[in-house]
DRENBA-58256 format. One record per residue (C-alpha): x, y, z. Coordinates in steps of 0.5 Angstrom, whole numbers, plus 500, padded with zeros to 3 digits. Example, Ala and Ser with C-alpha at 12.3 -4.5 7.8 and 13.67 -1.06 7.14 Angstrom:
2
+-----+-----+-----+
|   X |   Y |   Z |
+-----+-----+-----+
| 525 | 491 | 516 |
| 527 | 498 | 514 |
+-----+-----+-----+
This chain:
632
+-----+-----+-----+
|   X |   Y |   Z |
+-----+-----+-----+
| 051 | 912 | 548 |
| 054 | 904 | 549 |
| 060 | 900 | 547 |
| 060 | 895 | 542 |
| 065 | 889 | 540 |
| 065 | 883 | 535 |
| 069 | 877 | 533 |
| 069 | 874 | 527 |
| 072 | 867 | 526 |
| 076 | 866 | 520 |
| 075 | 859 | 516 |
| 078 | 853 | 519 |
| 081 | 857 | 525 |
| 078 | 854 | 532 |
| 073 | 858 | 536 |
| 076 | 864 | 541 |
| 068 | 866 | 542 |
| 069 | 865 | 549 |
| 073 | 871 | 550 |
| 067 | 875 | 548 |
| 065 | 875 | 555 |
| 071 | 879 | 557 |
| 071 | 883 | 551 |
| 064 | 886 | 553 |
| 065 | 886 | 560 |
| 071 | 891 | 559 |
| 066 | 896 | 556 |
| 061 | 896 | 562 |
| 062 | 903 | 564 |
| 060 | 905 | 556 |
| 054 | 901 | 558 |
| 052 | 900 | 565 |
| 045 | 898 | 564 |
| 045 | 892 | 560 |
| 051 | 887 | 557 |
| 049 | 882 | 552 |
| 052 | 878 | 547 |
| 049 | 874 | 540 |
| 051 | 870 | 535 |
| 047 | 871 | 528 |
| 052 | 867 | 524 |
| 056 | 860 | 525 |
| 062 | 864 | 525 |
| 060 | 871 | 528 |
| 059 | 874 | 535 |
| 056 | 881 | 536 |
| 056 | 884 | 544 |
| 053 | 891 | 546 |
| 054 | 894 | 553 |
| 048 | 900 | 553 |
| 047 | 906 | 557 |
| 040 | 907 | 555 |
| 038 | 914 | 552 |
| 032 | 914 | 547 |
| 027 | 908 | 549 |
| 030 | 906 | 555 |
| 025 | 899 | 555 |
| 028 | 892 | 554 |
| 025 | 892 | 548 |
| 030 | 897 | 545 |
| 036 | 893 | 548 |
| 042 | 890 | 543 |
| 044 | 886 | 539 |
| 037 | 888 | 536 |
| 034 | 883 | 530 |
| 030 | 885 | 525 |
| 023 | 881 | 524 |
| 026 | 876 | 518 |
| 032 | 875 | 523 |
| 037 | 876 | 517 |
| 040 | 882 | 520 |
| 043 | 884 | 527 |
| 045 | 891 | 529 |
| 050 | 893 | 535 |
| 050 | 901 | 535 |
| 054 | 906 | 539 |
| 051 | 913 | 539 |
| 045 | 917 | 537 |
| 042 | 919 | 530 |
| 038 | 926 | 532 |
| 034 | 926 | 525 |
| 032 | 918 | 526 |
| 024 | 920 | 526 |
| 025 | 925 | 520 |
| 028 | 919 | 516 |
| 023 | 914 | 518 |
| 017 | 918 | 516 |
| 021 | 919 | 509 |
| 024 | 913 | 508 |
| 020 | 908 | 512 |
| 013 | 909 | 511 |
| 009 | 903 | 513 |
| 014 | 900 | 517 |
| 012 | 897 | 523 |
| 017 | 899 | 529 |
| 017 | 895 | 536 |
| 020 | 900 | 539 |
| 021 | 908 | 539 |
| 029 | 907 | 538 |
| 033 | 910 | 534 |
| 037 | 904 | 533 |
| 031 | 900 | 530 |
| 030 | 906 | 525 |
| 037 | 905 | 523 |
| 037 | 898 | 522 |
| 031 | 898 | 517 |
| 034 | 904 | 514 |
| 040 | 900 | 512 |
| 035 | 894 | 510 |
| 032 | 899 | 505 |
| 038 | 903 | 502 |
| 044 | 899 | 504 |
| 051 | 903 | 505 |
| 048 | 909 | 503 |
| 044 | 910 | 509 |
| 050 | 913 | 512 |
| 050 | 919 | 508 |
| 043 | 921 | 511 |
| 045 | 920 | 518 |
| 045 | 926 | 522 |
| 049 | 924 | 529 |
| 055 | 921 | 532 |
| 056 | 913 | 531 |
| 060 | 907 | 531 |
| 055 | 901 | 529 |
| 055 | 894 | 525 |
| 050 | 890 | 522 |
| 051 | 883 | 520 |
| 047 | 880 | 514 |
| 046 | 873 | 516 |
| 045 | 871 | 509 |
| 051 | 874 | 506 |
| 055 | 872 | 512 |
| 058 | 880 | 511 |
| 058 | 885 | 517 |
| 057 | 893 | 515 |
| 061 | 897 | 520 |
| 061 | 905 | 520 |
| 064 | 911 | 524 |
| 061 | 918 | 524 |
| 064 | 924 | 519 |
| 068 | 927 | 524 |
| 070 | 921 | 529 |
| 066 | 923 | 535 |
| 066 | 915 | 537 |
| 071 | 910 | 536 |
| 072 | 904 | 533 |
| 078 | 899 | 533 |
| 080 | 894 | 528 |
| 084 | 888 | 529 |
| 085 | 882 | 524 |
| 090 | 876 | 523 |
| 090 | 869 | 520 |
| 085 | 867 | 526 |
| 080 | 873 | 527 |
| 077 | 879 | 525 |
| 075 | 884 | 531 |
| 072 | 890 | 532 |
| 070 | 894 | 538 |
| 069 | 901 | 542 |
| 076 | 900 | 546 |
| 083 | 897 | 545 |
| 082 | 894 | 552 |
| 076 | 890 | 549 |
| 080 | 887 | 543 |
| 086 | 885 | 547 |
| 081 | 881 | 552 |
| 083 | 876 | 546 |
| 089 | 873 | 545 |
| 092 | 877 | 540 |
| 099 | 879 | 539 |
| 101 | 885 | 543 |
| 107 | 888 | 539 |
| 109 | 895 | 540 |
| 109 | 900 | 534 |
| 115 | 904 | 535 |
| 113 | 909 | 530 |
| 106 | 911 | 533 |
| 111 | 911 | 540 |
| 115 | 917 | 537 |
| 109 | 920 | 534 |
| 106 | 920 | 541 |
| 112 | 923 | 544 |
| 111 | 929 | 540 |
| 104 | 930 | 541 |
| 101 | 927 | 547 |
| 097 | 923 | 543 |
| 096 | 918 | 538 |
| 094 | 923 | 531 |
| 092 | 918 | 526 |
| 088 | 912 | 525 |
| 093 | 907 | 528 |
| 094 | 904 | 535 |
| 100 | 903 | 540 |
| 100 | 896 | 538 |
| 101 | 893 | 531 |
| 095 | 890 | 527 |
| 090 | 895 | 530 |
| 087 | 901 | 527 |
| 081 | 905 | 527 |
| 076 | 906 | 523 |
| 077 | 913 | 520 |
| 072 | 918 | 521 |
| 067 | 919 | 515 |
| 069 | 911 | 514 |
| 066 | 905 | 512 |
| 067 | 897 | 511 |
| 065 | 891 | 509 |
| 067 | 885 | 513 |
| 066 | 879 | 509 |
| 065 | 872 | 510 |
| 073 | 870 | 511 |
| 074 | 876 | 516 |
| 077 | 880 | 510 |
| 076 | 888 | 511 |
| 074 | 892 | 505 |
| 074 | 900 | 506 |
| 070 | 905 | 503 |
| 070 | 913 | 505 |
| 063 | 916 | 505 |
| 064 | 923 | 507 |
| 070 | 928 | 506 |
| 070 | 936 | 509 |
| 068 | 940 | 503 |
| 074 | 943 | 502 |
| 080 | 943 | 497 |
| 087 | 945 | 501 |
| 090 | 950 | 498 |
| 084 | 954 | 495 |
| 082 | 960 | 497 |
| 075 | 960 | 499 |
| 070 | 965 | 497 |
| 063 | 966 | 498 |
| 057 | 969 | 495 |
| 054 | 970 | 501 |
| 055 | 977 | 504 |
| 058 | 977 | 511 |
| 051 | 979 | 514 |
| 048 | 973 | 511 |
| 053 | 969 | 513 |
| 052 | 970 | 520 |
| 045 | 969 | 519 |
| 045 | 963 | 516 |
| 051 | 960 | 521 |
| 046 | 962 | 527 |
| 040 | 958 | 524 |
| 044 | 952 | 523 |
| 048 | 952 | 530 |
| 041 | 953 | 533 |
| 038 | 948 | 529 |
| 044 | 943 | 531 |
| 043 | 944 | 538 |
| 035 | 943 | 538 |
| 036 | 937 | 534 |
| 041 | 934 | 540 |
| 036 | 935 | 545 |
| 031 | 929 | 544 |
| 033 | 924 | 550 |
| 028 | 920 | 555 |
| 033 | 921 | 561 |
| 035 | 928 | 564 |
| 040 | 932 | 559 |
| 044 | 939 | 561 |
| 049 | 943 | 558 |
| 057 | 944 | 560 |
| 058 | 951 | 561 |
| 065 | 954 | 561 |
| 064 | 961 | 560 |
| 067 | 960 | 554 |
| 064 | 963 | 547 |
| 062 | 956 | 545 |
| 059 | 953 | 551 |
| 055 | 959 | 552 |
| 052 | 959 | 545 |
| 050 | 952 | 546 |
| 047 | 954 | 552 |
| 043 | 960 | 550 |
| 040 | 956 | 544 |
| 039 | 950 | 548 |
| 035 | 955 | 553 |
| 030 | 957 | 548 |
| 027 | 950 | 548 |
| 028 | 947 | 555 |
| 026 | 952 | 561 |
| 030 | 951 | 568 |
| 035 | 948 | 563 |
| 041 | 944 | 568 |
| 048 | 947 | 566 |
| 054 | 945 | 569 |
| 061 | 948 | 571 |
| 068 | 946 | 574 |
| 071 | 951 | 578 |
| 078 | 951 | 581 |
| 079 | 953 | 588 |
| 087 | 953 | 588 |
| 087 | 956 | 580 |
| 084 | 963 | 580 |
| 087 | 965 | 574 |
| 084 | 959 | 570 |
| 077 | 959 | 574 |
| 072 | 962 | 569 |
| 066 | 961 | 573 |
| 065 | 968 | 574 |
| 063 | 968 | 566 |
| 059 | 962 | 567 |
| 055 | 965 | 572 |
| 054 | 971 | 567 |
| 051 | 966 | 562 |
| 047 | 962 | 567 |
| 043 | 968 | 570 |
| 042 | 971 | 563 |
| 039 | 965 | 561 |
| 035 | 963 | 567 |
| 039 | 956 | 568 |
| 039 | 951 | 574 |
| 047 | 952 | 574 |
| 051 | 948 | 579 |
| 059 | 949 | 579 |
| 063 | 944 | 582 |
| 069 | 947 | 585 |
| 075 | 943 | 586 |
| 082 | 943 | 589 |
| 088 | 941 | 586 |
| 088 | 935 | 591 |
| 082 | 933 | 589 |
| 084 | 933 | 582 |
| 090 | 929 | 583 |
| 086 | 924 | 587 |
| 083 | 922 | 581 |
| 089 | 921 | 577 |
| 090 | 913 | 578 |
| 082 | 912 | 576 |
| 084 | 916 | 570 |
| 090 | 912 | 568 |
| 087 | 906 | 570 |
| 081 | 907 | 564 |
| 085 | 910 | 559 |
| 084 | 905 | 553 |
| 091 | 907 | 549 |
| 096 | 912 | 551 |
| 093 | 919 | 552 |
| 097 | 925 | 555 |
| 093 | 931 | 554 |
| 093 | 933 | 562 |
| 087 | 937 | 561 |
| 083 | 930 | 561 |
| 083 | 930 | 568 |
| 079 | 937 | 569 |
| 074 | 933 | 564 |
| 074 | 927 | 567 |
| 072 | 931 | 574 |
| 067 | 935 | 571 |
| 064 | 928 | 567 |
| 064 | 925 | 574 |
| 060 | 930 | 577 |
| 055 | 932 | 572 |
| 054 | 924 | 572 |
| 051 | 925 | 578 |
| 045 | 930 | 576 |
| 044 | 928 | 569 |
| 045 | 922 | 563 |
| 047 | 927 | 557 |
| 051 | 933 | 557 |
| 052 | 938 | 551 |
| 058 | 941 | 550 |
| 062 | 946 | 546 |
| 067 | 943 | 543 |
| 069 | 944 | 535 |
| 068 | 951 | 535 |
| 076 | 953 | 536 |
| 078 | 948 | 530 |
| 072 | 950 | 525 |
| 073 | 958 | 526 |
| 080 | 959 | 528 |
| 080 | 960 | 536 |
| 086 | 958 | 539 |
| 092 | 962 | 539 |
| 096 | 957 | 534 |
| 091 | 960 | 529 |
| 093 | 967 | 531 |
| 100 | 965 | 531 |
| 100 | 962 | 524 |
| 096 | 968 | 521 |
| 102 | 973 | 524 |
| 107 | 969 | 521 |
| 104 | 969 | 514 |
| 103 | 976 | 514 |
| 110 | 978 | 517 |
| 111 | 985 | 519 |
| 115 | 988 | 524 |
| 113 | 984 | 530 |
| 114 | 978 | 527 |
| 121 | 980 | 524 |
| 123 | 982 | 531 |
| 121 | 976 | 535 |
| 124 | 971 | 529 |
| 130 | 975 | 529 |
| 131 | 974 | 536 |
| 130 | 967 | 536 |
| 137 | 965 | 540 |
| 135 | 970 | 545 |
| 129 | 966 | 547 |
| 132 | 960 | 547 |
| 137 | 962 | 552 |
| 132 | 964 | 557 |
| 129 | 960 | 562 |
| 122 | 957 | 560 |
| 117 | 954 | 564 |
| 109 | 954 | 564 |
| 108 | 955 | 571 |
| 110 | 962 | 571 |
| 108 | 969 | 568 |
| 115 | 971 | 565 |
| 118 | 964 | 564 |
| 111 | 962 | 560 |
| 112 | 968 | 556 |
| 119 | 966 | 554 |
| 117 | 959 | 552 |
| 112 | 962 | 548 |
| 116 | 967 | 544 |
| 121 | 961 | 543 |
| 116 | 957 | 540 |
| 114 | 962 | 536 |
| 121 | 964 | 533 |
| 123 | 956 | 532 |
| 116 | 955 | 528 |
| 116 | 962 | 524 |
| 123 | 959 | 521 |
| 120 | 953 | 518 |
| 115 | 951 | 512 |
| 108 | 952 | 513 |
| 108 | 944 | 514 |
| 113 | 944 | 519 |
| 111 | 950 | 522 |
| 104 | 947 | 523 |
| 107 | 941 | 526 |
| 111 | 945 | 531 |
| 105 | 949 | 533 |
| 101 | 942 | 534 |
| 107 | 939 | 538 |
| 110 | 939 | 545 |
| 117 | 936 | 543 |
| 120 | 936 | 536 |
| 121 | 930 | 533 |
| 129 | 931 | 533 |
| 128 | 931 | 541 |
| 123 | 925 | 541 |
| 126 | 920 | 537 |
| 132 | 919 | 542 |
| 128 | 917 | 548 |
| 126 | 911 | 544 |
| 131 | 905 | 544 |
| 133 | 902 | 538 |
| 128 | 905 | 533 |
| 130 | 903 | 527 |
| 131 | 907 | 521 |
| 125 | 903 | 518 |
| 121 | 906 | 524 |
| 123 | 913 | 523 |
| 121 | 913 | 516 |
| 115 | 910 | 517 |
| 114 | 916 | 523 |
| 116 | 921 | 517 |
| 111 | 918 | 512 |
| 105 | 918 | 517 |
| 107 | 925 | 519 |
| 107 | 928 | 512 |
| 100 | 924 | 511 |
| 097 | 928 | 516 |
| 100 | 934 | 513 |
| 097 | 934 | 506 |
| 092 | 939 | 508 |
| 098 | 944 | 509 |
| 099 | 948 | 503 |
| 104 | 954 | 501 |
| 098 | 957 | 497 |
| 092 | 956 | 502 |
| 090 | 961 | 508 |
| 088 | 959 | 515 |
| 083 | 954 | 512 |
| 088 | 949 | 511 |
| 090 | 949 | 518 |
| 083 | 949 | 520 |
| 082 | 943 | 515 |
| 088 | 939 | 518 |
| 086 | 940 | 525 |
| 079 | 937 | 523 |
| 083 | 931 | 520 |
| 088 | 930 | 526 |
| 087 | 934 | 532 |
| 080 | 934 | 533 |
| 079 | 926 | 533 |
| 086 | 925 | 535 |
| 086 | 929 | 542 |
| 080 | 933 | 543 |
| 074 | 928 | 541 |
| 078 | 922 | 544 |
| 079 | 926 | 551 |
| 072 | 927 | 552 |
| 069 | 920 | 549 |
| 075 | 917 | 554 |
| 073 | 921 | 560 |
| 066 | 922 | 559 |
| 064 | 914 | 558 |
| 069 | 913 | 564 |
| 063 | 916 | 568 |
| 057 | 913 | 563 |
| 056 | 920 | 561 |
| 053 | 921 | 553 |
| 057 | 928 | 551 |
| 054 | 931 | 545 |
| 057 | 936 | 541 |
| 052 | 941 | 537 |
| 058 | 945 | 533 |
| 060 | 938 | 529 |
| 053 | 938 | 526 |
| 055 | 936 | 519 |
| 051 | 942 | 516 |
| 055 | 947 | 521 |
| 062 | 944 | 519 |
| 060 | 944 | 511 |
| 058 | 951 | 512 |
| 064 | 953 | 516 |
| 068 | 950 | 510 |
| 065 | 955 | 505 |
| 067 | 961 | 509 |
| 073 | 965 | 507 |
| 079 | 966 | 512 |
| 077 | 973 | 513 |
| 070 | 971 | 516 |
| 073 | 967 | 521 |
| 079 | 971 | 523 |
| 082 | 978 | 522 |
| 089 | 977 | 525 |
| 087 | 979 | 532 |
| 081 | 976 | 534 |
| 079 | 969 | 532 |
| 072 | 966 | 531 |
| 070 | 973 | 529 |
| 063 | 970 | 525 |
| 061 | 966 | 531 |
| 062 | 971 | 536 |
| 058 | 976 | 532 |
| 053 | 972 | 530 |
| 051 | 971 | 537 |
| 053 | 978 | 539 |
| 046 | 980 | 541 |
| 045 | 974 | 545 |
| 051 | 973 | 550 |
| 053 | 977 | 556 |
| 058 | 983 | 553 |
| 063 | 981 | 558 |
| 064 | 974 | 554 |
| 067 | 978 | 548 |
| 072 | 982 | 552 |
| 075 | 976 | 556 |
| 082 | 973 | 555 |
| 082 | 966 | 552 |
| 084 | 961 | 558 |
| 086 | 954 | 557 |
| 087 | 950 | 564 |
| 094 | 948 | 566 |
| 094 | 943 | 572 |
| 100 | 943 | 577 |
| 103 | 937 | 573 |
| 110 | 939 | 575 |
| 108 | 940 | 583 |
| 104 | 933 | 582 |
| 110 | 930 | 579 |
| 115 | 932 | 584 |
| 111 | 931 | 590 |
| 105 | 926 | 590 |
| 108 | 922 | 584 |
| 115 | 922 | 586 |
| 115 | 915 | 588 |
| 112 | 913 | 581 |
| 117 | 917 | 577 |
| 123 | 915 | 581 |
| 122 | 908 | 584 |
| 117 | 905 | 579 |
| 115 | 907 | 572 |
| 121 | 911 | 570 |
| 126 | 908 | 575 |
| 133 | 907 | 572 |
| 133 | 900 | 573 |
| 126 | 899 | 570 |
| 127 | 903 | 564 |
| 133 | 899 | 563 |
| 130 | 892 | 564 |
| 123 | 894 | 560 |
| 128 | 896 | 554 |
| 123 | 901 | 550 |
| 126 | 907 | 552 |
| 133 | 910 | 553 |
| 135 | 911 | 560 |
| 140 | 916 | 559 |
| 135 | 921 | 556 |
| 130 | 919 | 561 |
| 134 | 921 | 567 |
| 137 | 927 | 564 |
| 129 | 929 | 563 |
| 127 | 928 | 570 |
| 134 | 932 | 572 |
| 130 | 938 | 567 |
| 124 | 937 | 571 |
| 127 | 939 | 577 |
| 131 | 944 | 575 |
| 130 | 952 | 575 |
| 129 | 951 | 567 |
| 124 | 946 | 566 |
| 121 | 948 | 560 |
| 116 | 942 | 557 |
| 119 | 937 | 561 |
| 113 | 935 | 565 |
| 109 | 934 | 560 |
| 113 | 929 | 557 |
| 115 | 926 | 563 |
| 107 | 925 | 564 |
| 107 | 922 | 557 |
| 112 | 917 | 559 |
| 108 | 916 | 566 |
| 101 | 915 | 562 |
| 105 | 910 | 557 |
| 108 | 906 | 562 |
| 102 | 905 | 566 |
| 098 | 903 | 560 |
| 104 | 898 | 558 |
| 104 | 895 | 565 |
| 096 | 894 | 565 |
| 095 | 892 | 558 |
| 101 | 888 | 556 |
| 105 | 886 | 562 |
+-----+-----+-----+
């Protein structure tokens, strides 16, 4: 796992290559082992920060050049089938290293852009061709690894993180349409940026940057699913379970290749337990790691993690942390965040990654299972709404009642009222709007008033981008429409961004076997009824491994995790809110947010009916900290 950066000086422009040193220094946590810069052409510079995983020798350092000195590669990620690809396509090739980087380089030299279709792994890479003075860039199928791009009249830049691009003298203008989407979701859901002019290479996309710095994009992969289609399969349910189990086991085994210590995250949930079970078949005394919550026993899942660890004889470590210890890391997280990202569960992922990194360099996780097999509560709610019924009608008809009752995430009754209000509100909307409501913390009509002087053009852009994200939701389809949209929007925007940021902040590589493309492709060939019966999510995944995992895992309730944000905002972060980042004077002088709306939100936070005020205030705090650090 690494960080990469590239700079192309456009014809007739002054060189800004001296900024490359700072650009790659920004990525030192992604690649703490070695940082190097190389100039493969007169107007092109490539940089690499290395976290050594496969072939840790200096021979495998990057930027790496082929034997003819024509091609230069910088690569972030892992190609798990690199040995098979070398044997099949590169017979007779003499390799200097045993790295997947060198195999990828020669695979591109032989096959060109088509090589990306053969890769099983996660990646963002660039290969420069000195002869044509062009650079090929690519990103993995599901957006596990990031790659940001910026271009203006002077230069074209790309990098693993926005802060690396911001090391150059670029125009740092706020994108208010992105801000409007961020306030609704607490993350950036598409391939744009909070800064004008910066985009992300989309999942499953590659591009050629020509000698003039023009970027020509191409999609090489799409999830094999047609929105609105009702999927059927020739496989019986029993056959499908067997096939899925085999695919998952093979995906995990592929991800065990490493020349450094490796382990598994083990939360005690179904997905991480499956990954652990599969890995333990190949590694004796597998290292597994869980995080426990001293002060939040309701969310503590270490009991279930211990059951799995004992069953498979893993070398299990529980990191038990208090709320105070989590709070101590907030400023470290805020300092590292690349762009505004306000999913508060990132705090727990950061601490787990930090502590795991003290033991191993690579960890496998169970991310992706919920999005593939309908594991979230929102999926259950969506199925209830689509099927109707008496309970659905009652909750929908009593919507005014739920909206009038006090709502809070930090109390059993208040949280129930919050969920019922959210369900009733969503159930009265169209399929697209319902999906958006179930994914968002703040409805659009409530988010826009926070932004000062947002124009009708910017509001229109917000709506256009929202509708683009919702293209996969149809009135004709079923839960697979929702899962397809989750894979396109929620997974890369929220879940994978969270894991990438928090693991890379601690120089830890995290691998996600359930997002092996063979598993994903097969999952989208399965009908709705294989995945959920309306009450149980991840049906086929659970039943495929029912004979492997402890029975207690299948009867336990599904817990998310809520850090005590409201408590922190009212106490430890009180001064930051009242006198610094969200003070009335600062908000007025900054000119981005409406001070009246922010003051009302702070008042709601202190009330007996806070609702989700804490989540929106946290989103504002994250944005403000990012803005002061990166913009001014």
